[in-house]
C-alpha positions as a LaTeX table, in Angstrom:
\begin{tabular}{lrrr}
\hline
Residue & $x$ (\AA) & $y$ (\AA) & $z$ (\AA) \\
\hline
Met1 & 91.54 & 98.59 & 110.13 \\
Asn2 & 88.53 & 98.89 & 107.88 \\
Asp3 & 85.26 & 96.96 & 108.21 \\
Arg4 & 86.76 & 94.01 & 106.27 \\
Gly5 & 89.61 & 93.65 & 108.73 \\
Thr6 & 92.12 & 94.95 & 106.20 \\
Arg7 & 94.76 & 97.34 & 107.39 \\
Thr8 & 94.48 & 100.80 & 105.84 \\
Arg9 & 96.94 & 103.68 & 105.80 \\
Pro10 & 95.86 & 106.99 & 107.30 \\
Arg11 & 95.23 & 109.70 & 104.75 \\
Thr12 & 97.63 & 112.60 & 105.26 \\
His13 & 96.49 & 114.82 & 102.42 \\
Ala14 & 93.93 & 115.07 & 99.68 \\
Thr15 & 93.85 & 116.39 & 96.16 \\
Ile16 & 90.81 & 118.42 & 95.24 \\
Pro17 & 90.25 & 119.69 & 91.71 \\
Ile18 & 89.18 & 123.32 & 91.74 \\
Thr19 & 87.44 & 124.47 & 88.58 \\
Val20 & 85.22 & 127.41 & 87.78 \\
Pro21 & 82.17 & 125.15 & 87.16 \\
Ala22 & 82.80 & 123.37 & 90.48 \\
Val23 & 82.96 & 126.65 & 92.39 \\
Ala24 & 79.81 & 127.89 & 90.64 \\
Ala25 & 78.01 & 124.65 & 91.50 \\
Val26 & 78.97 & 124.98 & 95.16 \\
Leu27 & 77.78 & 128.58 & 95.23 \\
Ile28 & 74.50 & 127.71 & 93.49 \\
Ile29 & 73.87 & 124.68 & 95.70 \\
Gly30 & 74.84 & 126.62 & 98.83 \\
Ala31 & 72.51 & 129.46 & 97.88 \\
Thr32 & 69.53 & 127.21 & 97.22 \\
Val33 & 69.73 & 124.81 & 100.18 \\
Ser34 & 67.09 & 125.55 & 102.75 \\
Cys35 & 66.80 & 124.08 & 106.18 \\
Thr36 & 63.48 & 123.00 & 107.58 \\
Thr37 & 62.31 & 122.71 & 111.14 \\
Pro38 & 59.11 & 121.19 & 112.45 \\
Asp39 & 56.30 & 123.64 & 113.18 \\
Gln40 & 54.99 & 124.09 & 116.69 \\
Ala41 & 52.84 & 120.97 & 116.40 \\
Gly42 & 55.93 & 119.05 & 115.30 \\
Thr43 & 54.35 & 117.70 & 112.12 \\
Thr44 & 54.85 & 120.03 & 109.18 \\
Pro45 & 58.33 & 121.08 & 108.16 \\
Arg46 & 58.66 & 124.78 & 107.37 \\
Pro47 & 61.56 & 126.79 & 106.02 \\
His48 & 63.68 & 128.24 & 108.75 \\
Asp49 & 65.70 & 131.44 & 108.66 \\
Thr50 & 68.95 & 130.61 & 106.87 \\
Thr51 & 70.78 & 133.25 & 108.90 \\
Glu52 & 70.52 & 130.83 & 111.83 \\
Met53 & 72.22 & 127.97 & 109.96 \\
Ile54 & 75.40 & 126.77 & 111.58 \\
Met55 & 78.01 & 125.96 & 108.95 \\
Pro56 & 80.96 & 123.75 & 109.79 \\
Ala57 & 84.26 & 125.59 & 110.14 \\
Ala58 & 86.68 & 125.24 & 107.24 \\
Ser59 & 89.49 & 122.78 & 107.86 \\
Gly60 & 93.13 & 123.85 & 107.88 \\
Asp61 & 93.71 & 122.16 & 104.51 \\
Asp62 & 90.74 & 124.06 & 103.02 \\
Leu63 & 92.15 & 127.36 & 104.26 \\
Asp64 & 95.59 & 126.44 & 102.92 \\
Arg65 & 94.15 & 125.46 & 99.51 \\
Ser66 & 92.28 & 128.76 & 99.38 \\
Ala67 & 95.45 & 130.73 & 100.20 \\
Ile68 & 97.44 & 128.80 & 97.58 \\
Leu69 & 94.75 & 129.33 & 94.94 \\
Asp70 & 94.71 & 133.06 & 95.78 \\
Asn71 & 98.49 & 133.17 & 95.34 \\
Tyr72 & 98.25 & 131.37 & 91.98 \\
Arg73 & 95.54 & 133.70 & 90.66 \\
Ser74 & 97.38 & 136.76 & 91.97 \\
Gln75 & 100.48 & 135.62 & 90.05 \\
His76 & 98.45 & 135.45 & 86.83 \\
Arg77 & 96.99 & 138.94 & 87.37 \\
Ala78 & 100.43 & 140.33 & 88.17 \\
Met79 & 101.94 & 138.69 & 85.07 \\
Val80 & 99.32 & 140.25 & 82.77 \\
Glu81 & 99.68 & 143.63 & 84.50 \\
Ala82 & 103.53 & 143.36 & 84.50 \\
Arg83 & 103.48 & 143.93 & 88.28 \\
Thr84 & 106.90 & 142.53 & 89.12 \\
Asp85 & 106.64 & 144.00 & 92.64 \\
Val86 & 103.61 & 141.79 & 93.29 \\
Leu87 & 105.28 & 138.74 & 91.73 \\
Asp88 & 108.38 & 139.34 & 93.85 \\
Ala89 & 106.23 & 139.13 & 97.00 \\
Leu90 & 104.36 & 135.99 & 95.84 \\
Leu91 & 107.50 & 134.03 & 94.92 \\
Ala92 & 110.15 & 132.77 & 97.35 \\
Asp93 & 113.58 & 134.40 & 97.10 \\
Gln94 & 115.05 & 131.13 & 95.78 \\
Phe95 & 112.26 & 130.72 & 93.17 \\
Thr96 & 113.16 & 129.18 & 89.81 \\
Ala97 & 110.99 & 128.72 & 86.74 \\
Thr98 & 111.67 & 125.88 & 84.35 \\
His99 & 110.26 & 126.89 & 80.97 \\
Ile100 & 108.91 & 124.63 & 78.21 \\
Thr101 & 112.38 & 124.79 & 76.62 \\
Gly102 & 113.87 & 123.23 & 79.76 \\
Tyr103 & 115.69 & 126.44 & 80.69 \\
Gln104 & 115.74 & 126.91 & 84.47 \\
Gln105 & 115.47 & 130.64 & 85.13 \\
Pro106 & 116.15 & 132.38 & 88.45 \\
Lys107 & 113.49 & 134.70 & 89.83 \\
Ala108 & 115.48 & 137.93 & 89.39 \\
Glu109 & 116.18 & 137.20 & 85.71 \\
Trp110 & 112.53 & 136.36 & 84.93 \\
Leu111 & 111.25 & 139.48 & 86.69 \\
Ala112 & 113.81 & 141.61 & 84.82 \\
Gln113 & 112.54 & 140.18 & 81.50 \\
Ile114 & 108.97 & 141.08 & 82.43 \\
Arg115 & 110.05 & 144.62 & 83.45 \\
Ser116 & 111.95 & 145.10 & 80.17 \\
Gly117 & 109.05 & 143.83 & 78.04 \\
Asp118 & 110.97 & 140.78 & 76.77 \\
Phe119 & 108.13 & 138.75 & 78.33 \\
Thr120 & 104.74 & 140.44 & 77.89 \\
Tyr121 & 101.79 & 138.41 & 79.15 \\
His122 & 98.54 & 139.40 & 77.43 \\
Arg123 & 96.07 & 136.85 & 78.77 \\
Ile124 & 96.05 & 133.81 & 81.03 \\
Glu125 & 92.92 & 131.67 & 80.92 \\
Asp126 & 92.80 & 129.08 & 83.70 \\
Lys127 & 91.46 & 125.66 & 82.73 \\
Asp128 & 92.05 & 123.32 & 85.70 \\
Val129 & 93.79 & 123.56 & 89.05 \\
Phe130 & 94.63 & 120.69 & 91.41 \\
Ile131 & 96.16 & 121.32 & 94.83 \\
Thr132 & 97.74 & 118.81 & 97.20 \\
Val133 & 98.67 & 120.01 & 100.70 \\
Asp134 & 101.03 & 118.08 & 102.97 \\
Gly135 & 101.82 & 120.05 & 106.11 \\
Asp136 & 103.84 & 123.15 & 105.24 \\
Ser137 & 104.42 & 122.11 & 101.63 \\
Ala138 & 102.03 & 121.86 & 98.74 \\
Val139 & 101.94 & 121.15 & 95.03 \\
Leu140 & 99.65 & 122.96 & 92.62 \\
Val141 & 99.16 & 121.63 & 89.10 \\
Gly142 & 97.45 & 124.19 & 86.91 \\
Arg143 & 96.49 & 124.17 & 83.26 \\
Ala144 & 96.02 & 127.43 & 81.41 \\
Ala145 & 96.01 & 128.95 & 77.94 \\
Val146 & 98.75 & 131.59 & 78.10 \\
Thr147 & 99.03 & 134.33 & 75.50 \\
Val148 & 102.45 & 135.95 & 75.70 \\
Thr149 & 104.94 & 137.86 & 73.57 \\
Ile150 & 108.48 & 136.58 & 74.03 \\
Gly151 & 111.24 & 138.44 & 72.25 \\
Gly152 & 108.75 & 140.06 & 69.88 \\
Ala153 & 106.91 & 136.84 & 68.90 \\
Arg154 & 103.34 & 136.52 & 70.18 \\
Gly155 & 101.67 & 133.16 & 70.69 \\
Thr156 & 99.25 & 131.20 & 72.84 \\
Trp157 & 100.41 & 128.04 & 74.56 \\
Asn158 & 98.42 & 125.48 & 76.54 \\
Leu159 & 100.64 & 125.13 & 79.59 \\
Glu160 & 100.56 & 122.71 & 82.47 \\
Ser161 & 102.51 & 124.19 & 85.37 \\
Thr162 & 103.57 & 122.23 & 88.43 \\
Met163 & 104.30 & 124.63 & 91.28 \\
Glu164 & 105.89 & 123.73 & 94.59 \\
Tyr165 & 104.75 & 125.88 & 97.51 \\
Ile166 & 106.10 & 126.25 & 101.03 \\
Lys167 & 104.45 & 127.85 & 104.02 \\
Gln168 & 106.69 & 130.09 & 106.10 \\
Gly169 & 105.52 & 132.50 & 108.74 \\
Gly170 & 101.91 & 131.58 & 107.93 \\
Arg171 & 102.32 & 132.61 & 104.25 \\
Trp172 & 102.43 & 130.41 & 101.13 \\
Thr173 & 105.05 & 131.20 & 98.48 \\
Val174 & 106.20 & 129.39 & 95.33 \\
Val175 & 109.67 & 127.85 & 95.37 \\
Arg176 & 109.71 & 126.15 & 91.96 \\
Ser177 & 107.62 & 126.12 & 88.83 \\
Arg178 & 107.95 & 123.78 & 85.87 \\
Ser179 & 105.84 & 124.31 & 82.76 \\
Thr180 & 105.19 & 121.93 & 79.89 \\
Thr181 & 102.76 & 122.09 & 76.98 \\
Tyr182 & 99.70 & 119.84 & 76.80 \\
Gln183 & 97.01 & 119.03 & 74.27 \\
Pro184 & 93.55 & 120.13 & 75.50 \\
\hline
\end{tabular}
């Protein structure tokens, strides 16, 4: 019940947008916050040694979001570097990618196309990332400008990818990815 006597549902998960400006703002704010403590007379606040600050521990969802974001960014690096060994480890064995054409491609086929050069990723520029965690499953929605050569034709597409993650053995991997184009 809330303060108005209305019944409310418990919140089981949250969606937090993670953007480069947001991370920079947190880092800047975190670096400039100073704590003060009263002086010996108890009247004048003075800066206190920030090494003594006690920061709250990160929640499980925060740690999960961080691990998922690391996986997502590692995928992008591995795609540009054509590191199919790294991609293989980041994606679940049953992974499928649904491309903007609607074609649902199994993991082994996609990795083989990267190895052969049929898919050559040149640059992936992240725009926005939203992550929702619910227990041992999560959904990441990421927007990025992707420059890729497919079958000899090079282009840049603004892609919105919805990725389904599962946590097994303490590790997050992607089970499914579906990409569509969007207008920035």
